[in-house]
C-alpha positions in Angstrom: 1.8 -9.8 13.1 4.1 -10.1 10.5 2.0 -13.3 8.3 0.0 -13.2 5.4 -0.1 -10.5 2.6 -1.4 -7.6 5.4 0.6 -8.5 8.1 4.0 -8.4 5.8 3.2 -4.6 5.0 1.7 -3.6 8.1 5.2 -4.8 10.1 7.5 -3.6 6.4 5.6 -0.6 5.9 6.5 -1.6 2.1 3.8 -2.3 -0.1 2.3 -5.4 -1.9 1.6 -5.7 -5.2 0.4 -9.5 -6.5 -0.2 -10.1 -9.3 -1.7 -14.0 -8.7 -1.5 -14.8 -5.4 -1.5 -18.6 -6.7 1.6 -18.7 -9.0 4.5 -20.2 -8.1 6.8 -17.0 -7.3 3.8 -15.8 -4.5 2.8 -19.1 -3.1 4.3 -17.7 0.3 1.2 -15.5 0.8 -0.7 -17.9 -0.5 -3.8 -18.8 1.9 -6.4 -21.5 0.6 -8.9 -20.3 3.6 -8.7 -16.8 2.7 -7.7 -16.1 -1.4 -10.4 -19.6 -2.5 -13.2 -18.0 -0.8 -13.1 -13.8 0.5 -14.3 -13.7 4.0 -17.7 -16.4 3.0 -18.3 -14.9 0.0 -17.9 -16.9 -2.4 -14.9 -14.5 -3.8 -12.1 -16.2 -5.2 -9.2 -13.9 -4.7 -6.3 -13.5 -7.6 -4.3 -10.1 -7.6 -3.7 -8.2 -4.5 -2.6 -4.4 -3.8 -2.2 -3.6 -0.2 -0.2 -0.1 1.0 0.4 1.0 4.2 -1.4 4.0 6.2 1.7 5.8 8.2 0.9 8.0 10.9 2.4 10.8 13.3 5.1 8.8 15.4 5.9 11.4 18.7 9.1 9.7 19.1 10.6 10.6 16.0 8.6 13.4 14.9 8.2 12.2 11.6 5.1 10.7 9.8 6.4 6.8 9.6 4.5 4.7 12.1 2.2 2.1 10.4 -1.0 2.3 11.6 -3.3 1.1 9.3 -3.2 -0.9 6.0 -5.2 -0.9 2.9 -5.5 -3.6 0.1 -7.7 -4.1 -2.8 -8.2 -7.4 -4.9 -9.1 -8.4 -7.9 -8.1 -6.0 -10.6 -11.4 -4.3 -13.0 -11.3 -6.8 -16.2 -8.6 -9.0 -14.8 -4.8 -8.8 -14.6 -2.9 -7.8 -12.1 -2.6 -3.7 -10.8 -0.7 -1.3 -12.6 2.2 1.0 -11.4 -0.8 3.7 -11.6 -2.9 1.4 -9.6 -0.4 1.9 -7.0 -0.1 5.7 -7.2 -4.1 6.5 -7.2 -3.9 3.4 -3.7 -0.9 5.6 -2.5 -2.7 9.2 -2.8 -5.6 7.5 -1.3 -3.7 6.4 2.1 -2.5 10.1 2.0 -5.8 11.3 2.7 -6.5 8.5 4.9 -3.3 9.5 7.0 -4.2 12.8 7.0 -7.9 12.5 7.7 -6.3 9.7 10.6 -4.1 12.7 12.0 -7.2 15.4 12.4 -9.0 13.7 14.1 -7.0 12.6 16.7 -6.0 16.0 17.3 -2.5 16.2 15.4 -2.3 19.0 13.0 1.0 19.6 11.2 0.4 22.1 8.7 0.8 22.1 5.1 4.0 20.6 5.1 3.5 17.6 7.4 0.6 16.5 4.8 3.1 17.8 1.4 5.6 15.0 3.1 2.6 12.6 3.9 1.9 12.4 0.1 5.1 12.2 -0.7 6.0 9.3 1.7 2.8 7.3 0.4 4.0 7.8 -3.5 7.6 7.0 -2.9 6.5 3.7 -0.7 8.9 1.3 -1.6 7.1 -2.3 -1.9 8.0 -5.1 -3.5 6.1 -6.4 -7.0 5.1 -10.1 -7.4 4.7 -9.9 -11.6 6.3 -10.5 -14.7 6.4 -6.5 -15.5 8.2 -5.9 -11.8 10.0 -2.8 -12.3 11.0 0.2 -10.4 9.5 3.6 -10.6 10.1 5.0 -7.6 12.9 8.0 -7.6 11.1 9.2 -10.9 7.4 9.1 -9.8 9.3 11.1 -6.5 11.4 13.6 -8.9 8.1 14.2 -11.0 6.1 15.0 -8.2 7.5 16.9 -6.4 8.8 19.4 -9.1 4.8 19.9 -9.5 4.4 20.7 -6.3 
């Protein structure tokens, strides 16, 4: 399960933001058979942003179990995915998490929905690019001030 970018995200619960899968600093994630010809489409993958989707864990009573992974590839216009892209994908993963819970008959109320959103926004991860820096604490504080 821990193989590749998606496997790593699924096993750790942390996102990955890789600016260039072929760069020396991300060589451990590069897979020629996958990144040089994405699923036989002829698309060459360069940048990847991959985020976990969390679901309800009945053992802990919290939304802390990775139930899926969402990844986007090749930032439109080139370049790498930004912190704003990370936030947008985290919000999408939060909505997916909430929707999956409803489909499975798990309704935990508005507080749980807010917690899922907050958890998605504070998801730890790794940025493999030259502009890597921290943002989790500041973003989490900003989100809670607005709620």
